[in-house]
KEKE-3310 file (N, C-alpha, C; in steps of 0.2 Angstrom, whole numbers, plus 5000, padded with zeros to 4 digits):
npx = (5296:5306:5320:5324:5313:5304:5311:5311:5297:5294:5301:5296:5291:5278:5261:5250:5233:5224:5230:5231:5219:5218:5227:5231:5224:5228:5240:5250:5262:5267:5281:5283:5292:5308:5309:5298:5292:5288:5274:5277:5271:5270:5283:5287:5280:5285:5298:5296:5289:5300:5307:5300:5296:5290:5280:5276:5270:5259:5252:5246:5236:5224:5209:5201:5188:5182:5175:5168:5164:5176:5193:5197:5209:5214:5211:5219:5231:5231:5232:5244:5253:5255:5248:5238:5230:5221:5206:5189:5175:5159:5142:5140:5151:5150:5145:5145:5151:5163:5167:5169:5180:5190:5191:5195:5208:5214:5215:5224:5235:5239:5244:5259:5266:5276:5269:5254:5237:5222:5207:5191:5174:5156:5148:5136:5126:5108:5100:5111:5122:5135:5141:5141:5126:5128:5133:5124:5113:5115:5105:5098:5105:5096:5087:5096:5098:5085:5086:5096:5109:5125:5134:5128:5129:5143:5146:5139:5147:5159:5156:5152:5165:5171:5164:5168:5182:5182:5182:5194:5195:5199:5195:5181:5167:5160:5154:5139:5137:5128:5113:5097:5086:5077:5062:5060:5072:5078:5090:5098:5090:5085:5098:5104:5108:5098:5088:5094:5109:5116:5112:5116:5130:5135:5131:5137:5150:5153:5151:5161:5172:5170:5172:5186:5192:5193:5204:5200:5199:5189:5177:5171:5156:5144:5154:5151:5139:5125:5112:5100:5094:5084:5087:5096:5112:5118:5113:5110:5116:5114:5108:5112:5105:5109:5113:5130:5130:5119:5124:5135:5129:5122:5123:5137:5141:5141:5152:5162:5163:5167:5179:5186:5187:5196:5195:5200:5198:5189:5175:5170:5156:5145:5139:5132:5135:5130:5132:5145:5153:5149:5152:5158:5155:5156:5165:5176:5179:5190:5188:5179:5186:5199:5197:5186:5186:5199:5205:5196:5189:5200:5204:5216:5217:5214:5207:5195:5187:5169:5162:5168:5161:5148:5132:5130:5143:5149:5140:5140:5153:5162:5173:5187:5191:5185:5192:5205:5202:5198:5209:5217:5210:5212:5209:5214:5213:5206:5191:5186:5175:5172:5182:5182:5183:5194:5193:5201:5214:5214:5212:5223:5233:5230:5232:5246:5250:5246:5254:5266:5264:5263:5250:5245:5254:5270:5273:5260:5255:5264:5261:5248:5250:5258:5249:5241:5250:5253:5240:5239:5250:5247:5235:5241:5241:5248:5249:5245:5227:5216:5208:5191:5177:5163:5151:5152:5152:5139:5131:5134:5128:5115:5113:5114:5102:5093:5094:5088:5074)
npy = (3905:3912:3905:3914:3922:3913:3909:3922:3924:3913:3914:3924:3934:3929:3934:3933:3927:3932:3943:3950:3955:3967:3975:3990:3994:3984:3989:3999:4008:4024:4030:4042:4045:4042:4034:4026:4009:3997:3986:3968:3961:3970:3973:3961:3959:3970:3965:3953:3959:3965:3955:3950:3946:3956:3948:3940:3949:3954:3943:3942:3951:3946:3938:3924:3913:3895:3882:3870:3857:3851:3853:3858:3853:3864:3874:3870:3871:3885:3890:3883:3889:3901:3912:3918:3927:3924:3913:3912:3904:3898:3894:3885:3877:3869:3854:3844:3841:3833:3834:3848:3849:3842:3849:3862:3858:3853:3865:3872:3864:3865:3877:3884:3894:3902:3912:3912:3908:3918:3911:3912:3915:3917:3918:3923:3920:3917:3918:3919:3908:3897:3886:3868:3859:3851:3858:3868:3882:3900:3913:3926:3942:3952:3947:3946:3960:3964:3960:3969:3968:3970:3960:3948:3949:3949:3936:3929:3933:3926:3913:3912:3913:3902:3892:3893:3891:3878:3871:3874:3887:3904:3917:3927:3934:3945:3955:3962:3979:3987:3998:3994:4002:4003:3997:3990:3983:3969:3962:3965:3967:3956:3954:3964:3973:3982:3997:4009:4019:4019:4006:3997:4000:3998:3984:3978:3981:3974:3961:3959:3960:3949:3939:3941:3939:3925:3923:3923:3932:3946:3953:3968:3975:3983:3994:4011:4008:3998:3998:4006:4003:3997:3989:3974:3971:3960:3958:3970:3988:3997:4013:4025:4040:4051:4065:4071:4075:4068:4054:4055:4057:4045:4032:4030:4030:4017:4011:4020:4019:4006:4007:4015:4006:3997:3990:3978:3974:3979:3978:3983:3991:3987:4000:4015:4031:4046:4059:4058:4052:4053:4045:4033:4017:4013:4003:4004:4018:4031:4042:4038:4027:4032:4046:4047:4035:4032:4045:4054:4046:4041:4028:4014:4001:3985:3984:3976:3971:3968:3954:3953:3947:3949:3955:3969:3974:3966:3966:3979:3984:3974:3961:3962:3975:3982:3976:3981:3995:3995:3992:4003:4013:4011:4000:3985:3971:3961:3953:3939:3928:3920:3912:3906:3903:3911:3922:3923:3923:3934:3945:3944:3946:3959:3966:3965:3971:3984:3988:3988:3997:4008:4013:4008:4011:4004:4007:4009:3996:3990:3996:3990:3976:3976:3979:3967:3957:3961:3959:3945:3941:3946:3939:3926:3916:3905:3897:3883:3879:3880:3866:3863:3857:3848:3845:3852:3865:3866:3865:3877:3886:3882:3887:3901:3903:3900:3911:3921:3918)
npz = (4647:4658:4669:4679:4680:4686:4698:4704:4707:4715:4726:4734:4748:4759:4763:4775:4773:4783:4787:4775:4772:4779:4774:4764:4748:4735:4725:4713:4722:4728:4737:4749:4759:4764:4775:4775:4770:4758:4758:4760:4749:4739:4737:4732:4721:4712:4710:4703:4692:4686:4681:4670:4653:4639:4633:4643:4651:4644:4644:4656:4656:4651:4654:4653:4647:4647:4637:4640:4651:4653:4649:4633:4620:4613:4622:4633:4628:4626:4639:4643:4635:4642:4640:4647:4661:4669:4673:4670:4677:4671:4672:4662:4663:4674:4681:4691:4708:4708:4695:4694:4703:4696:4684:4688:4694:4682:4675:4683:4683:4670:4668:4665:4669:4682:4689:4697:4691:4692:4696:4693:4698:4698:4712:4721:4729:4731:4715:4707:4707:4705:4710:4713:4717:4728:4738:4748:4743:4746:4754:4743:4740:4741:4751:4762:4763:4768:4781:4785:4793:4797:4802:4799:4786:4784:4788:4778:4767:4771:4770:4757:4752:4757:4750:4737:4739:4742:4730:4725:4719:4718:4717:4719:4710:4717:4730:4723:4721:4716:4716:4719:4711:4701:4696:4684:4681:4678:4677:4688:4701:4713:4716:4722:4737:4741:4741:4744:4745:4757:4764:4754:4753:4766:4769:4758:4759:4771:4767:4757:4765:4772:4763:4759:4771:4771:4763:4749:4734:4733:4721:4718:4710:4698:4692:4685:4691:4690:4693:4690:4677:4663:4653:4648:4649:4644:4632:4626:4624:4639:4644:4655:4660:4669:4679:4683:4697:4702:4700:4709:4721:4723:4715:4715:4729:4737:4731:4733:4747:4748:4742:4751:4761:4757:4745:4733:4720:4706:4695:4680:4671:4657:4651:4645:4650:4647:4653:4658:4648:4632:4622:4624:4632:4650:4651:4642:4644:4645:4652:4662:4669:4671:4674:4683:4692:4695:4698:4703:4713:4719:4718:4717:4714:4706:4690:4682:4667:4663:4654:4638:4628:4630:4624:4624:4621:4611:4600:4596:4595:4594:4600:4599:4596:4607:4617:4616:4617:4630:4638:4633:4639:4653:4660:4668:4667:4654:4651:4643:4638:4628:4618:4606:4588:4584:4592:4604:4600:4591:4599:4608:4599:4594:4605:4607:4595:4598:4608:4601:4592:4600:4604:4615:4629:4635:4648:4654:4653:4661:4674:4675:4676:4687:4697:4695:4699:4712:4718:4717:4724:4737:4740:4741:4730:4726:4737:4746:4748:4762:4767:4765:4773:4767:4774:4786:4780:4774:4786:4791:4782:4783:4796:4793:4785:4795:4803:4795:4794)
capx = (5296:5313:5322:5325:5306:5302:5314:5309:5290:5293:5305:5293:5288:5271:5257:5245:5226:5221:5234:5230:5213:5219:5232:5228:5222:5234:5241:5257:5262:5273:5283:5284:5297:5313:5308:5292:5294:5282:5272:5280:5268:5271:5290:5288:5277:5290:5304:5293:5288:5306:5310:5296:5296:5284:5275:5274:5266:5253:5248:5243:5230:5218:5205:5197:5183:5183:5169:5164:5166:5183:5198:5199:5216:5215:5211:5225:5237:5231:5234:5251:5257:5257:5245:5232:5232:5215:5201:5183:5171:5152:5137:5141:5157:5149:5140:5144:5157:5169:5169:5172:5186:5194:5192:5200:5214:5217:5217:5230:5241:5240:5248:5266:5270:5277:5264:5247:5231:5216:5202:5186:5167:5151:5145:5133:5120:5102:5099:5117:5126:5138:5144:5137:5121:5131:5134:5117:5114:5114:5100:5100:5107:5090:5085:5101:5096:5079:5088:5101:5113:5131:5137:5126:5132:5150:5145:5138:5154:5164:5153:5153:5172:5173:5161:5172:5188:5181:5184:5201:5194:5203:5192:5173:5165:5155:5147:5136:5136:5123:5107:5091:5081:5073:5058:5061:5079:5078:5097:5101:5085:5087:5106:5106:5106:5093:5087:5098:5116:5119:5111:5120:5137:5136:5131:5141:5157:5154:5151:5167:5177:5169:5175:5193:5194:5195:5209:5198:5199:5182:5177:5165:5153:5147:5155:5149:5132:5120:5105:5095:5093:5079:5090:5101:5119:5120:5110:5110:5120:5110:5110:5109:5105:5109:5119:5136:5128:5115:5128:5139:5125:5118:5126:5144:5142:5143:5159:5167:5163:5171:5186:5189:5188:5202:5193:5206:5196:5182:5173:5167:5149:5144:5134:5134:5134:5132:5135:5152:5156:5144:5154:5160:5153:5161:5170:5182:5179:5195:5185:5176:5191:5204:5195:5181:5188:5206:5207:5191:5188:5206:5205:5222:5217:5214:5201:5193:5181:5164:5164:5168:5157:5141:5129:5131:5149:5151:5136:5141:5160:5167:5177:5194:5191:5183:5197:5211:5200:5197:5216:5219:5206:5215:5207:5220:5212:5200:5187:5184:5173:5171:5188:5182:5183:5199:5192:5207:5220:5213:5213:5230:5237:5228:5235:5253:5251:5244:5260:5271:5262:5262:5244:5245:5261:5272:5272:5253:5255:5268:5256:5242:5253:5260:5243:5239:5255:5252:5234:5240:5254:5243:5231:5245:5237:5252:5249:5239:5221:5214:5203:5184:5173:5157:5146:5152:5150:5132:5128:5135:5123:5109:5112:5112:5095:5089:5094:5084:5067)
capy = (3908:3911:3903:3920:3924:3908:3910:3928:3923:3907:3916:3930:3934:3928:3938:3928:3930:3936:3950:3953:3959:3973:3979:3994:3992:3981:3993:4002:4013:4028:4031:4049:4046:4036:4029:4021:4004:3994:3979:3963:3958:3975:3973:3955:3961:3974:3961:3949:3963:3967:3949:3947:3949:3959:3943:3938:3955:3955:3937:3944:3956:3942:3934:3920:3907:3889:3881:3865:3854:3848:3857:3855:3853:3871:3878:3868:3874:3892:3891:3881:3894:3907:3918:3921:3929:3921:3909:3912:3898:3900:3889:3879:3873:3865:3849:3841:3842:3829:3836:3854:3848:3840:3855:3867:3855:3853:3872:3874:3860:3867:3884:3883:3900:3903:3916:3908:3911:3919:3907:3916:3912:3921:3915:3929:3918:3918:3915:3919:3903:3892:3880:3863:3859:3847:3863:3872:3889:3905:3918:3932:3949:3956:3944:3948:3967:3964:3960:3974:3966:3969:3954:3942:3950:3947:3929:3927:3933:3921:3906:3912:3912:3895:3888:3893:3888:3871:3868:3877:3893:3909:3924:3927:3940:3947:3957:3967:3985:3991:3999:3992:4008:4003:3990:3986:3981:3962:3959:3966:3965:3954:3953:3970:3973:3986:4003:4015:4019:4017:3999:3993:4001:3994:3977:3976:3981:3968:3954:3960:3959:3942:3935:3942:3936:3918:3922:3923:3938:3948:3958:3972:3976:3984:4002:4015:4007:3995:3997:4010:4001:3992:3985:3969:3972:3954:3958:3977:3993:4001:4020:4029:4047:4055:4070:4069:4076:4062:4049:4055:4056:4039:4026:4029:4030:4011:4010:4025:4016:4000:4009:4017:4000:3994:3986:3976:3973:3982:3976:3989:3989:3989:4004:4022:4037:4052:4064:4056:4050:4052:4041:4026:4014:4013:3997:4007:4025:4034:4048:4035:4023:4036:4052:4046:4030:4033:4052:4057:4042:4039:4020:4012:3994:3981:3985:3970:3972:3963:3950:3956:3943:3951:3958:3976:3976:3962:3967:3986:3986:3969:3960:3964:3983:3983:3974:3986:4001:3995:3993:4010:4017:4010:3993:3981:3965:3961:3947:3936:3921:3916:3912:3902:3906:3915:3927:3924:3925:3941:3949:3943:3949:3966:3970:3965:3976:3990:3990:3989:4004:4013:4015:4007:4012:3999:4010:4008:3989:3988:3998:3985:3970:3977:3978:3960:3953:3963:3956:3938:3940:3948:3933:3920:3911:3899:3893:3878:3882:3877:3861:3865:3851:3850:3844:3858:3871:3865:3867:3885:3888:3881:3892:3908:3903:3900:3918:3926:3916)
capz = (4654:4660:4675:4683:4682:4690:4704:4708:4710:4720:4732:4737:4755:4760:4767:4777:4771:4788:4787:4769:4772:4783:4770:4759:4742:4731:4719:4713:4727:4728:4744:4750:4763:4764:4781:4774:4766:4755:4761:4757:4743:4734:4735:4728:4714:4709:4708:4698:4686:4683:4677:4665:4646:4637:4631:4650:4654:4640:4645:4663:4655:4648:4659:4648:4648:4643:4634:4642:4658:4653:4645:4626:4618:4612:4629:4637:4624:4627:4646:4644:4632:4646:4637:4650:4668:4674:4670:4673:4676:4671:4673:4657:4665:4680:4681:4698:4712:4706:4688:4695:4706:4691:4679:4692:4694:4676:4674:4687:4680:4663:4669:4665:4672:4689:4691:4697:4688:4695:4694:4696:4697:4701:4718:4725:4733:4727:4708:4704:4710:4700:4713:4712:4722:4734:4743:4748:4741:4751:4752:4739:4743:4743:4757:4767:4764:4772:4788:4786:4798:4794:4805:4795:4779:4784:4789:4771:4763:4773:4768:4750:4750:4758:4745:4731:4741:4742:4724:4723:4716:4722:4716:4718:4707:4722:4730:4719:4724:4712:4720:4715:4711:4695:4696:4678:4681:4679:4677:4695:4705:4720:4717:4726:4744:4743:4737:4746:4745:4764:4765:4749:4755:4773:4768:4753:4762:4776:4763:4754:4770:4774:4757:4759:4777:4770:4758:4742:4731:4731:4716:4718:4703:4692:4692:4690:4694:4685:4696:4687:4670:4661:4648:4651:4646:4641:4625:4622:4628:4643:4645:4662:4658:4675:4679:4687:4704:4704:4701:4715:4727:4723:4712:4717:4736:4739:4728:4737:4754:4747:4741:4758:4766:4754:4739:4729:4713:4704:4689:4676:4668:4650:4651:4643:4655:4643:4657:4660:4642:4628:4616:4625:4638:4655:4650:4639:4644:4649:4657:4668:4672:4674:4677:4689:4697:4698:4700:4708:4719:4722:4718:4713:4714:4700:4687:4677:4663:4662:4649:4631:4624:4631:4618:4624:4618:4605:4595:4594:4594:4592:4605:4598:4596:4614:4622:4615:4619:4637:4640:4632:4644:4659:4663:4670:4664:4650:4652:4636:4640:4622:4615:4600:4581:4583:4597:4609:4596:4588:4605:4610:4593:4594:4611:4606:4590:4601:4612:4596:4588:4605:4605:4622:4631:4639:4655:4656:4654:4668:4679:4676:4678:4694:4701:4695:4703:4719:4721:4717:4730:4743:4742:4741:4726:4725:4743:4747:4751:4767:4766:4768:4774:4764:4779:4790:4776:4773:4792:4792:4777:4787:4801:4790:4783:4801:4805:4791:4794)
cpx = (5303:5314:5322:5318:5303:5305:5312:5302:5290:5297:5302:5291:5281:5268:5251:5238:5223:5224:5232:5224:5213:5224:5229:5228:5229:5235:5247:5257:5268:5275:5286:5290:5302:5312:5302:5295:5287:5280:5276:5278:5269:5278:5291:5285:5282:5296:5302:5292:5295:5309:5306:5297:5290:5278:5272:5269:5259:5249:5243:5236:5224:5215:5200:5192:5185:5176:5165:5166:5172:5187:5198:5206:5218:5216:5217:5231:5237:5234:5242:5255:5259:5253:5239:5234:5226:5210:5195:5178:5163:5148:5138:5147:5156:5144:5139:5151:5163:5171:5172:5179:5192:5196:5197:5207:5218:5219:5224:5236:5243:5245:5255:5270:5270:5272:5257:5242:5226:5211:5196:5179:5162:5147:5142:5128:5113:5102:5106:5122:5128:5140:5139:5132:5123:5132:5127:5118:5112:5108:5103:5102:5101:5087:5089:5099:5090:5081:5092:5105:5120:5135:5135:5129:5139:5150:5144:5144:5159:5162:5154:5160:5174:5170:5165:5179:5188:5183:5190:5200:5196:5200:5184:5171:5158:5158:5145:5134:5131:5116:5101:5085:5077:5069:5059:5067:5079:5085:5100:5095:5087:5094:5108:5104:5100:5092:5090:5105:5119:5118:5116:5128:5139:5136:5136:5148:5158:5154:5158:5172:5176:5173:5183:5196:5196:5200:5207:5197:5191:5182:5170:5163:5147:5148:5154:5142:5128:5113:5099:5095:5087:5081:5096:5107:5121:5118:5111:5114:5115:5113:5107:5110:5104:5114:5124:5134:5124:5119:5132:5135:5122:5122:5133:5146:5144:5150:5164:5168:5168:5178:5190:5190:5193:5200:5199:5204:5189:5181:5169:5160:5149:5138:5136:5131:5135:5134:5142:5156:5151:5146:5155:5157:5158:5167:5177:5182:5185:5193:5182:5182:5196:5202:5190:5184:5194:5207:5202:5189:5194:5207:5211:5223:5216:5207:5200:5187:5176:5166:5163:5163:5149:5139:5130:5138:5150:5147:5138:5148:5164:5172:5184:5195:5190:5189:5203:5208:5200:5204:5219:5216:5208:5213:5213:5219:5206:5197:5184:5182:5172:5178:5188:5182:5188:5199:5199:5213:5220:5214:5220:5234:5236:5232:5243:5254:5250:5251:5266:5270:5262:5256:5242:5253:5263:5272:5265:5253:5259:5264:5251:5245:5256:5254:5240:5243:5254:5246:5235:5245:5251:5239:5234:5242:5241:5252:5244:5233:5219:5208:5196:5180:5166:5151:5146:5150:5142:5128:5129:5130:5116:5107:5111:5105:5091:5088:5089:5076:5063)
cpy = (3906:3908:3909:3922:3919:3908:3916:3927:3918:3909:3922:3929:3933:3933:3934:3931:3934:3943:3954:3957:3966:3978:3984:3991:3989:3984:3996:4008:4017:4030:4038:4050:4040:4031:4024:4015:4001:3988:3974:3961:3963:3974:3966:3956:3965:3970:3956:3953:3964:3961:3947:3950:3952:3954:3941:3943:3955:3949:3939:3948:3952:3937:3930:3915:3901:3887:3876:3863:3851:3853:3854:3856:3860:3875:3876:3871:3882:3894:3889:3886:3900:3913:3921:3922:3926:3917:3910:3906:3900:3894:3883:3875:3869:3860:3846:3843:3839:3832:3843:3854:3846:3845:3860:3864:3855:3860:3874:3870:3862:3874:3882:3889:3900:3907:3913:3912:3913:3914:3909:3913:3917:3917:3920:3926:3920:3915:3915:3914:3898:3886:3875:3862:3854:3852:3867:3879:3894:3910:3923:3938:3953:3953:3946:3956:3968:3964:3966:3974:3965:3963:3948:3943:3947:3939:3926:3927:3928:3914:3906:3910:3905:3890:3887:3890:3881:3867:3871:3883:3899:3916:3923:3934:3942:3951:3962:3973:3990:3992:3998:3997:4008:3996:3986:3983:3973:3959:3960:3964:3963:3952:3959:3969:3977:3992:4009:4014:4016:4009:3995:3994:3997:3987:3974:3976:3975:3962:3954:3958:3952:3937:3935:3939:3928:3917:3922:3931:3941:3953:3962:3974:3979:3992:4005:4014:4004:3994:4001:4009:3997:3988:3980:3970:3966:3954:3965:3982:3997:4008:4023:4036:4051:4060:4067:4069:4070:4056:4049:4054:4049:4033:4025:4028:4023:4009:4014:4022:4010:4002:4011:4012:3995:3989:3985:3976:3976:3980:3982:3986:3991:3993:4011:4027:4043:4058:4064:4055:4049:4048:4034:4023:4014:4008:4000:4015:4027:4039:4045:4031:4027:4042:4051:4041:4031:4040:4055:4053:4039:4031:4018:4005:3991:3983:3979:3972:3967:3960:3954:3953:3945:3955:3966:3978:3972:3964:3974:3987:3980:3968:3962:3971:3985:3982:3979:3992:4001:3996:4000:4015:4017:4004:3989:3974:3965:3954:3945:3929:3917:3917:3908:3906:3912:3921:3929:3926:3932:3946:3950:3947:3956:3969:3970:3970:3983:3993:3992:3996:4010:4016:4013:4007:4006:4001:4008:4000:3987:3990:3992:3979:3970:3976:3971:3956:3955:3959:3948:3936:3941:3942:3926:3915:3905:3895:3888:3881:3877:3872:3863:3859:3852:3850:3850:3865:3871:3867:3874:3888:3888:3886:3899:3908:3903:3908:3923:3924:3921)
cpz = (4657:4667:4680:4685:4687:4697:4708:4711:4716:4726:4736:4744:4755:4764:4769:4775:4776:4789:4781:4769:4775:4779:4765:4753:4738:4725:4719:4718:4727:4735:4744:4754:4763:4770:4780:4769:4764:4758:4757:4750:4738:4732:4730:4721:4710:4706:4703:4691:4682:4679:4672:4658:4645:4635:4638:4652:4651:4642:4652:4662:4653:4653:4654:4651:4645:4642:4637:4649:4659:4648:4638:4625:4617:4618:4633:4634:4626:4634:4646:4641:4636:4644:4641:4658:4672:4669:4673:4672:4676:4672:4668:4659:4671:4680:4688:4702:4710:4699:4689:4698:4700:4686:4682:4692:4688:4673:4677:4685:4673:4663:4670:4668:4679:4692:4691:4693:4693:4692:4697:4694:4700:4706:4723:4730:4729:4720:4704:4708:4705:4703:4713:4718:4728:4740:4743:4746:4747:4749:4747:4743:4745:4750:4763:4768:4768:4780:4790:4792:4795:4796:4801:4788:4779:4784:4782:4767:4765:4770:4760:4748:4751:4753:4739:4732:4741:4736:4721:4719:4720:4721:4715:4715:4711:4727:4725:4723:4720:4717:4716:4715:4705:4695:4690:4677:4683:4680:4684:4700:4712:4721:4721:4733:4746:4738:4739:4746:4752:4765:4760:4751:4761:4772:4763:4755:4767:4772:4760:4759:4772:4769:4758:4765:4776:4764:4751:4740:4729:4725:4716:4711:4704:4691:4685:4693:4689:4688:4693:4679:4669:4655:4651:4646:4643:4634:4622:4627:4632:4643:4651:4661:4664:4675:4684:4695:4706:4705:4707:4721:4728:4721:4715:4724:4738:4737:4732:4744:4753:4746:4747:4762:4763:4749:4735:4722:4712:4697:4686:4673:4661:4649:4649:4648:4651:4647:4658:4653:4637:4622:4618:4632:4644:4654:4647:4638:4648:4654:4663:4672:4675:4677:4683:4694:4699:4701:4705:4714:4722:4722:4714:4713:4707:4697:4682:4673:4664:4656:4642:4626:4625:4625:4618:4621:4611:4599:4592:4592:4592:4598:4605:4599:4604:4618:4622:4618:4627:4640:4639:4637:4651:4663:4663:4667:4660:4650:4645:4637:4634:4618:4608:4594:4581:4588:4601:4605:4593:4594:4607:4605:4593:4599:4610:4601:4593:4605:4607:4593:4593:4606:4612:4624:4636:4647:4658:4657:4660:4674:4681:4678:4685:4699:4701:4699:4710:4722:4721:4723:4736:4745:4742:4736:4725:4731:4743:4750:4757:4765:4769:4768:4772:4769:4784:4787:4776:4780:4793:4788:4780:4792:4799:4788:4789:4804:4801:4791:4798)
residu = (MET:GLY:LEU:ILE:PHE:SER:LEU:VAL:TRP:ASN:SER:GLN:VAL:ASN:THR:SER:PRO:SER:THR:ALA:SER:LYS:VAL:ALA:THR:ALA:SER:PRO:THR:LYS:ILE:ASP:SER:ALA:LYS:GLU:THR:LEU:PRO:ALA:TYR:GLN:THR:ALA:ALA:LYS:LYS:THR:LEU:ALA:SER:MET:SER:GLU:GLU:ASP:LYS:LEU:ALA:GLN:LEU:LEU:PHE:VAL:GLY:VAL:GLU:GLY:THR:THR:LEU:SER:GLU:THR:GLU:ARG:ASN:MET:ILE:GLU:SER:GLY:HIS:VAL:GLY:GLY:VAL:VAL:LEU:LEU:GLY:ARG:ASN:VAL:LYS:ASN:ALA:ASN:GLN:LEU:ASN:LEU:LEU:VAL:SER:SER:ILE:LYS:GLU:ALA:ASN:GLN:SER:PRO:VAL:PRO:LEU:PHE:ILE:GLY:ILE:ASP:GLU:GLU:GLY:GLY:ARG:VAL:SER:ARG:ILE:PRO:SER:SER:LEU:SER:ASN:LEU:PRO:SER:SER:GLU:ARG:ILE:GLY:GLU:LEU:ASN:ASP:LYS:GLU:ILE:SER:GLU:GLN:VAL:GLY:SER:VAL:LEU:ALA:ARG:LYS:VAL:LYS:HIS:PHE:GLY:ILE:ASN:MET:ASN:PHE:ALA:PRO:VAL:LEU:ASP:ILE:ASN:ASN:ASN:PRO:ALA:ASN:GLU:VAL:ILE:GLY:ASP:ARG:SER:PHE:GLY:GLN:THR:PRO:ALA:LYS:VAL:GLY:ASN:LEU:GLY:VAL:ALA:THR:MET:GLN:GLY:ILE:GLU:SER:GLU:GLY:ILE:VAL:PRO:VAL:ILE:LYS:HIS:PHE:PRO:GLY:HIS:GLY:ASP:THR:SER:VAL:ASP:SER:HIS:TYR:LYS:LEU:PRO:VAL:ILE:ASP:LYS:THR:VAL:GLN:GLN:LEU:GLU:SER:PHE:GLU:TRP:LYS:PRO:PHE:LYS:GLN:ALA:ILE:ALA:ALA:GLY:ALA:ASP:VAL:ILE:MET:THR:ALA:HIS:ILE:LEU:PHE:PRO:ALA:LEU:ASP:ASP:GLN:TYR:PRO:ALA:THR:PHE:SER:GLU:LYS:ILE:ILE:GLN:GLY:VAL:LEU:ARG:GLU:GLN:LEU:ASN:TYR:ASP:GLY:LEU:VAL:ILE:THR:ASP:ASP:MET:ALA:MET:GLY:ALA:ILE:ALA:ASN:ASP:TYR:GLY:THR:THR:GLU:ALA:ALA:VAL:ARG:SER:VAL:GLN:ALA:GLY:ALA:ASP:MET:VAL:MET:LEU:THR:ASP:THR:ARG:ASN:GLY:ASN:PHE:GLN:ASN:VAL:HIS:THR:ALA:LEU:LYS:GLN:ALA:VAL:GLU:GLN:GLU:THR:VAL:SER:LEU:GLU:GLN:VAL:ASN:GLU:SER:VAL:GLU:ARG:ILE:LEU:GLN:THR:LYS:GLN:LYS:TYR:GLU:LEU:ASN:SER:PRO:GLN:GLU:GLN:VAL:LYS:GLU:ASP:GLU:LEU:ASN:GLU:ASP:ILE:SER:GLN:ILE:TRP:GLU:GLN:ILE:GLN)
# end
């Protein structure tokens, strides 16, 4: 990592988190008029991008997991080598508050790149909560949906953000914008705000805005929609056999609403939509990522895949092939929670070869890395996070529970 690269990143202009949430989607922007100027975080990202090597850029595309409650030597070397752009924490990585604090600190300390890491976690409330029990859990999205109160949803988003911030985490894979319209769908179920596009859109956007108001990066999921499935994509590939018109009038509506509200990051779903692409699931479908999300819905923010280690992908395609196909299709970051048995090295090498062989263009890599850098600049990931007091946070959680009784 060169000195110029380090100086460029560390000398960037800051954008405060309170202002950041009001700024348009963090994405590469074309200026139509000489009188218009880019926001400071976008200008900073462009300068950093110009100073990066190809190796630095490819590193930013990978969002990896770690295996246990402490970093192994292999994992520490993986991060120290500058080969990753983000680290995701799962339930297996969390034992208690002290341990999680130490793990997050060790991840940050291992990062030798001047560009900070995304450190993400699933903290939705309800049954999907990874944060230690020293902080009380929040109601499920279904419970919040029963109230159908946007103000309470925004409060929930703010508290979710403060929970992850308490442990130095800077990204929350929430809220879920899938519509719960299939009673047999156990993987989504009470993780959804409800059964109608309007309710899910209104409450989901309010929650998203609550999260970003605390300077935490929200990730809306799972595009183009995981609500109408009876198959769990953690094990098999679901198929949603709806027409384009049905998807437009139902599944896509909450995502369109969030995009209009300035959503910065979207996670894709491991689902096959034959009406859109009868060959590839959304995760690595160019027709869906570029054709629908980018062009039809005018989304120009960051796209992260769901985990390539999930059965829907790993069993049918293999993580290495799927990772390369996802980048070819237009995904900006590839999530790989299982880096064992050569998985990480295989994916990293395959992406490097794809650029060398021009099956992935360097121009496309530059666009993706610019989106990543913009998001990291916008949310000031290198700035010290505000300290969150545990007792005050638990009191705020208690007040939310009182409102839904």
